C-alpha positions in Angstrom: 139.2 -75.5 159.8 137.6 -72.1 159.4 138.5 -71.9 155.7 136.5 -75.1 155.1 133.4 -73.4 156.5 133.7 -70.7 153.8 134.3 -73.3 151.1 131.2 -75.3 152.3 129.0 -72.2 152.2 126.9 -71.6 149.1 127.3 -67.8 149.7 131.1 -67.9 148.9 130.4 -69.8 145.7 127.6 -67.3 144.8 130.0 -64.3 145.3 132.6 -65.9 143.1 130.1 -66.8 140.4 128.5 -63.4 140.5 131.9 -61.7 140.3 132.9 -63.7 137.2 129.6 -63.0 135.5 129.5 -59.3 136.4 133.1 -58.6 135.5 133.3 -60.6 132.2 129.8 -61.1 130.9 129.3 -64.0 128.6 132.7 -64.4 127.1 135.0 -67.4 126.5 137.1 -66.5 129.5 134.0 -66.3 131.7 132.7 -69.7 130.5 136.2 -71.2 130.9 136.3 -69.8 134.5 132.9 -71.2 135.1 134.0 -74.6 133.9 137.1 -74.5 136.1 134.9 -73.6 139.0 132.6 -76.5 138.4 135.6 -78.8 138.1 136.9 -77.4 141.4 133.6 -78.1 143.0 133.6 -81.7 141.8 137.2 -82.1 143.0 136.3 -80.5 146.3 133.3 -82.9 146.7 135.6 -85.8 146.0 138.1 -84.7 148.6 135.5 -83.6 151.2 134.3 -87.1 151.8 130.8 -88.2 152.8 128.4 -85.4 153.8 126.8 -85.4 157.2 123.1 -85.2 157.4 123.1 -81.7 158.9 125.3 -80.2 156.3 124.5 -82.2 153.2 122.0 -79.7 151.6 124.2 -76.7 152.2 127.2 -78.5 150.7 125.4 -79.7 147.5 123.6 -76.3 147.0 126.9 -74.6 146.2 127.1 -75.9 142.6 123.7 -74.6 141.4 124.1 -71.4 143.4 127.4 -70.9 141.6 125.8 -71.3 138.2 122.8 -69.1 139.0 124.9 -66.3 140.5 127.1 -66.4 137.4 123.9 -65.9 135.2 122.7 -63.1 137.4 126.2 -61.5 137.2 126.2 -61.5 133.4 122.7 -60.1 133.3 123.8 -57.3 135.6 126.9 -56.9 133.4 124.8 -56.4 130.3 122.3 -54.1 132.0 125.1 -51.8 133.2 126.9 -51.6 129.8 
């Protein structure tokens, strides 16, 4: 049950998104991994079932946080290089 807490957290999605963007920048592989991540999010939402009122916002926030963290990651990647 503890692993589901990490998957539900927007922070874990942000770390993964940032890592992809920072490591790969804007490349085909990076965009493909982003698409796979978004597909995994949709699948997870389908398998998760109905959200509860107290966790709904945190659960749905993971997708936009994932995308924004990826964008911040590729900005950092381009600034470092």
